N, C-alpha and C positions, 0 to 999 in steps of 0.2 A: 806403864800403860795407862794407869788411872790418871796420871798427871796429863797425859796427852788428851784423854777424854775430858778432863776438867778444862783444858785450854780450849778445846772445841766448844764446849758448853758455854763458857763465859763469852767467847767471841761471838757465837751465834746469838746469844741472848742480847748482846749489844746491838747487833744488826737488826734483829726483830724489833727491839725496843725503838730504835730510831725510825724504822719504817712505820710503826704504829703511831708514834708521836707525829710524824710528818703527815699522816692521813688526817689528823685532827687540826694541826697548825703547821702550815708550810714554813712560816718564819722560825718557829721553835725547832722544827725538824731540820731546817737548813742550818740553824745555829749549832745544833748538836752535831750534825754531819760535818760542819766546817772545823770542828775541834779535832785535833789529830788523834782520835781514839785508837785507830788501828796502829799508828806509830807508837803511841804510848804503851799499848798492850804488847806489841812486839818487843819494845825495849825492855819492858818488865820481864817478859818470858826469857829474853836473851840474858838479862842480868841474873835472873834466878838460876838459869841452866849453866851459863859459862863464866859469869863474873869477869868478862873481858871488856873493860871500858874502852879500849882502843877499837874493838870491833863495833861496839855500840856507837862510838863517835863517828866511825866510818859510815855506818848505816844511816845515821842522822844527816851527815854531810851529803850523801847521795840522794837521800829522800828529799832534801831541799831542792836539789837540781831536777829531780823527776817530777816534782809538783808543778814546776813552772810550765811545762808544756800542756798540762791539763787545764790551765786557766782559760784559754780561749773557748773551750767547750762550754763553759758556764755562761758565755756571752752568746754563742751560736744557738744553743738549745732553746732558751726562752724566745729569742728572736724568731726562730723558725716556727716554733709551736704557736706563738701568738699570731702568726700570719697564716695559720691553718694548714701547715704541712703535716703530713701523716707522722705519727709517733715513730714508727719503725724506720721510715726514711730519714727523719731527723736524727735518730740515734745512729744510723749508719754514717750520715754526714759528720756527726760529732766524733765518731771513732776515726774517720779519715782525717778530720781536722786535728785531733789529738796526735795521731800517728805522724802526720806531717809536721806538727809543732815539735814533736819529739826529735825528728830528724834534724830540723833547723836548730833546736837547742843543742843537740849533740854536736853539730857542726860548729856552732858558735863556741860551745864549751871547749872543744878541741883546740880552737885558736887561742884559748886562754889557759891551756894546760890541764883541762878537766876532761877525762875520758869517760864518757857516759855509755858507750856501747858495751853491752854485756859480753 
C-alpha cells in the first residue's frame, strides 16, 4: 500500500511541477511536457513491479501509435485560441479532433496489421 501511495505522490508532484513551470514560462513548460515523463514513470513502475520487458516493449510500441493521433490537437488549439475562440469550446473541438484522429489512425494501422482498438 505504501508503494502505491509513493507512486501517486511522485506522479502528482511531476504534474504539479510542470503546471507551475508552465505558468512562468510557456516554452519551458511545453518542453518539460513534451518529454515522455508519464511513459518513463509508467515503464519504471512496470519494471519495478513485474520485471517483464516484453510487456514494457509492448507498452512502448502501442504508446508510439497512440501519440500520433494526439498531434493534430496541438495545431488546432493555438490556432483557435489565437483567433478568439472560447477556451472550453476550443477544448471540446480538440477532443473531437483527437478522437477522430484516433479512429483514422486505428483504421490506417489495421491496414498495416496494427490493431489499436482496445
